[in-house]
C-alpha positions in Angstrom: -15.0 82.5 17.1 -11.7 80.3 16.4 -10.9 77.8 17.2 -8.0 76.6 19.6 -6.2 73.9 16.7 -6.3 70.3 18.8 -4.6 68.2 16.0 -1.4 66.3 17.4 2.1 68.4 16.5 5.1 66.0 17.2 7.9 67.5 20.0 10.1 70.0 19.2 13.9 69.2 17.8 14.8 66.1 15.6 11.7 64.1 15.2 11.6 60.3 14.3 8.4 59.8 14.6 8.2 57.6 17.6 8.9 57.8 21.4 11.3 54.4 20.4 13.0 56.4 18.8 16.4 58.8 19.8 17.7 61.3 18.2 21.3 63.4 19.5 23.9 65.5 17.6 27.1 65.3 18.7 28.7 67.4 16.8 29.1 66.6 13.4 27.3 63.0 13.9 24.4 62.3 15.0 23.5 59.1 17.1 20.1 57.1 16.7 19.5 55.0 19.5 16.6 51.9 19.5 14.9 52.7 23.6 11.8 50.7 24.0 13.2 48.4 26.5 9.6 47.2 27.6 9.8 45.3 24.3 12.6 44.3 24.1 13.8 46.9 21.2 11.4 45.6 18.5 10.8 47.2 16.3 7.1 49.6 15.6 6.5 49.7 11.4 7.0 53.6 13.1 10.5 52.7 14.6 11.4 51.1 11.0 10.6 54.0 9.3 11.8 56.5 12.0 15.2 55.1 10.8 14.9 55.2 7.3 13.8 59.0 9.1 16.9 59.5 10.6 19.2 58.7 7.8 17.5 60.9 5.5 17.8 63.7 8.0 21.1 63.0 8.1 21.9 63.0 4.6 20.2 65.9 4.0 22.1 68.4 6.2 25.6 69.9 5.8 26.2 69.6 9.8 26.2 66.4 10.1 28.5 64.1 8.3 27.4 60.9 9.7 25.1 58.6 11.5 25.3 56.0 14.2 23.0 52.8 15.4 22.5 51.8 18.9 20.5 50.1 21.7 20.0 50.4 25.4 21.4 48.3 28.2 22.4 44.8 26.1 20.0 45.0 23.2 20.9 45.6 19.8 17.2 45.0 18.5 15.6 41.9 18.2 13.8 42.8 15.0 9.7 43.0 14.1 7.5 43.2 16.9 5.2 39.9 15.8 3.0 41.7 18.4 1.4 42.9 16.3 -1.3 44.8 18.7 -2.1 42.2 20.5 -5.1 40.4 19.3 -5.8 36.9 18.6 -4.7 37.0 15.0 -2.1 40.0 14.2 -0.5 38.7 11.0 -2.5 41.4 9.1 -1.1 43.7 11.2 2.4 42.3 10.9 3.0 41.2 7.3 2.0 44.4 6.1 3.1 46.7 8.3 6.5 45.5 8.7 7.1 44.0 5.5 9.9 45.0 3.0 8.3 48.4 1.6 8.6 49.4 4.8 11.8 48.7 6.2 14.8 50.9 6.3 17.3 48.2 5.2 18.7 49.1 1.5 18.4 53.1 2.4 21.3 52.6 5.7 22.5 50.0 2.7 22.2 53.4 0.3 23.1 55.8 2.1 25.4 59.3 1.2 27.2 59.6 4.1 28.5 56.7 6.7 26.0 54.4 9.2 28.0 52.5 11.6 25.8 49.9 14.0 27.3 50.2 17.7 25.5 46.6 18.5 25.6 46.3 22.0 23.9 43.2 22.8 21.0 40.9 21.3 21.0 41.5 18.5 18.4 39.1 15.6 16.4 39.2 13.0 15.8 42.7 11.1 17.6 44.2 13.9 20.4 42.2 12.5 19.8 43.0 9.1 20.9 46.8 9.8 23.9 46.4 11.1 24.6 44.3 7.8 23.7 47.3 6.1 25.7 49.8 7.8 29.0 50.4 6.5 30.6 49.4 9.5 29.7 47.8 12.2 31.6 47.7 15.8 30.0 45.1 18.1 30.3 44.2 22.3 31.5 41.3 23.5 28.2 40.5 24.5 26.3 40.6 21.2 25.1 37.6 20.3 23.6 37.2 16.8 20.9 35.1 15.4 18.2 35.2 12.0 15.1 33.1 13.3 13.1 33.6 10.6 12.4 30.5 9.1 11.3 30.0 12.4 8.7 32.4 12.4 7.5 30.8 9.4 8.2 33.4 6.4 11.1 33.5 4.0 13.7 36.6 4.2 15.1 35.9 1.1 17.0 38.9 1.7 18.6 37.7 4.2 19.7 34.4 2.0 20.5 37.1 -0.6 22.9 38.6 1.2 24.0 36.3 3.9 25.7 33.9 1.0 27.4 36.7 -1.0 28.9 37.8 2.6 29.3 34.3 4.3 28.7 31.8 1.4 26.0 29.1 1.3 27.0 26.3 3.4 27.1 28.8 6.7 24.4 30.4 5.6 22.1 27.9 5.8 24.0 26.9 9.0 22.3 29.6 10.4 19.1 30.2 8.5 18.2 26.2 8.9 19.2 25.6 12.9 18.5 29.1 14.2 22.1 29.2 15.8 22.9 31.9 18.3 26.5 33.3 17.3 28.7 35.2 19.5 30.7 38.7 18.7 33.9 36.7 18.5 31.8 34.0 16.0 30.5 36.8 14.2 33.4 38.4 13.6 35.0 35.5 12.5 33.0 34.3 9.8 33.0 38.0 8.8 29.5 39.7 9.6 31.6 42.9 11.9 33.9 44.6 11.7 35.0 45.1 15.3 34.9 43.3 19.3 35.7 45.4 21.9 35.0 45.5 25.4 31.2 46.6 26.6 32.8 49.5 28.1 33.8 51.2 25.3 31.8 50.2 22.5 30.3 54.0 22.5 34.0 55.8 22.2 35.3 52.5 19.7 32.3 52.6 17.3 32.3 57.0 17.3 35.7 57.1 16.1 34.9 54.7 13.9 32.5 56.5 12.3 34.9 59.8 12.6 37.5 57.8 10.2 34.9 56.7 7.7 33.7 60.7 6.9 36.8 61.1 6.3 36.6 60.1 3.3 35.8 61.3 -0.1 32.2 61.0 -0.4 31.3 60.8 -4.1 34.2 58.7 -3.9 33.1 56.9 -1.1 29.7 56.1 -3.6 31.2 55.3 -5.8 33.0 51.8 -3.6 29.7 51.8 -2.1 28.3 51.3 -5.3 30.5 48.6 -6.9 30.9 46.6 -3.3 26.7 46.5 -3.7 26.4 45.0 -7.0 29.7 43.4 -7.1 29.9 40.6 -10.1 33.9 40.3 -9.9 33.8 43.0 -12.5 35.8 46.2 -12.8 34.5 48.9 -12.9 36.8 51.4 -15.8 33.7 53.8 -15.8 33.3 54.8 -12.4 37.3 55.0 -11.7 38.1 56.4 -14.3 35.2 59.5 -13.9 36.3 59.9 -9.9 40.8 60.2 -11.2 38.9 63.6 -12.9 36.8 64.2 -10.4 37.1 67.8 -8.5 37.6 65.3 -5.4 40.5 63.7 -6.5 42.2 66.8 -7.4 41.1 68.4 -4.2 43.0 65.2 -2.0 45.9 65.3 -4.7 46.2 68.9 -3.3 46.0 68.2 0.8 48.4 65.0 0.0 51.1 67.6 -0.9 50.2 70.3 1.2 49.6 67.9 4.6 46.9 68.6 5.8 43.3 66.7 5.5 41.0 67.7 2.4 38.6 70.4 2.5 35.4 67.6 2.8 36.2 66.5 5.9 34.2 68.2 8.7 36.3 70.9 10.5 35.9 69.0 13.7 37.1 65.4 12.5 40.6 66.4 10.2 43.5 65.5 11.8 47.0 66.9 11.9 48.9 66.3 8.8 47.9 64.1 5.9 45.3 61.4 6.4 
């Protein structure tokens, strides 16, 4: 007699491996919402994996042009859940489950398609790293930023190297050694975020910015991303020369002459006239 298969199966649709992340298709973009309010949106290992999965799903789907990451309420994300399951000594769970081999930062940073973070509130630790690794970040006027890792007893060298390049070593020491909280306006002034908008208009502004980024030429954008990410103050002659002879450059030139959006732009995102 045949036995019924009782093995667990994921729900139908775009499942990211955890109930605390929602993946929604909204036309040509995907929205990944961090939704774990009972733990202030702290990331479990499965949630970190889910962010990586969301980026991969968008990159592999020709119907999707980009990804928007946001949180719920007044919290974007505070980083990894240091509760580790509630035991008396959960360091091994935390260290192995939330280490750099698990976190999605490099995946977000190197995404082939644009990633925009819509930071709706409290943003620190791993949450702030996701915002920094996104191509662009739009933040609510209510948002706050903090790097508390040294107060948790571990040295986050990903942060120290990335922040030093973005805001310089003096401000990096200020952030990391004092654990100070930055307001949204301060984060904008320091060059940590791209836009500050009223809380009520956050998602609209973030989607508009993502749509604009999605209109750029994919391969050419990838060259620029690589150049920025690895910048050493050198002019990348090889990459630019290759780009100028690429099919995208030819299409971009034709679209400019014909006063239209290039054919790499998703049909629903094409604008009247030339870009």
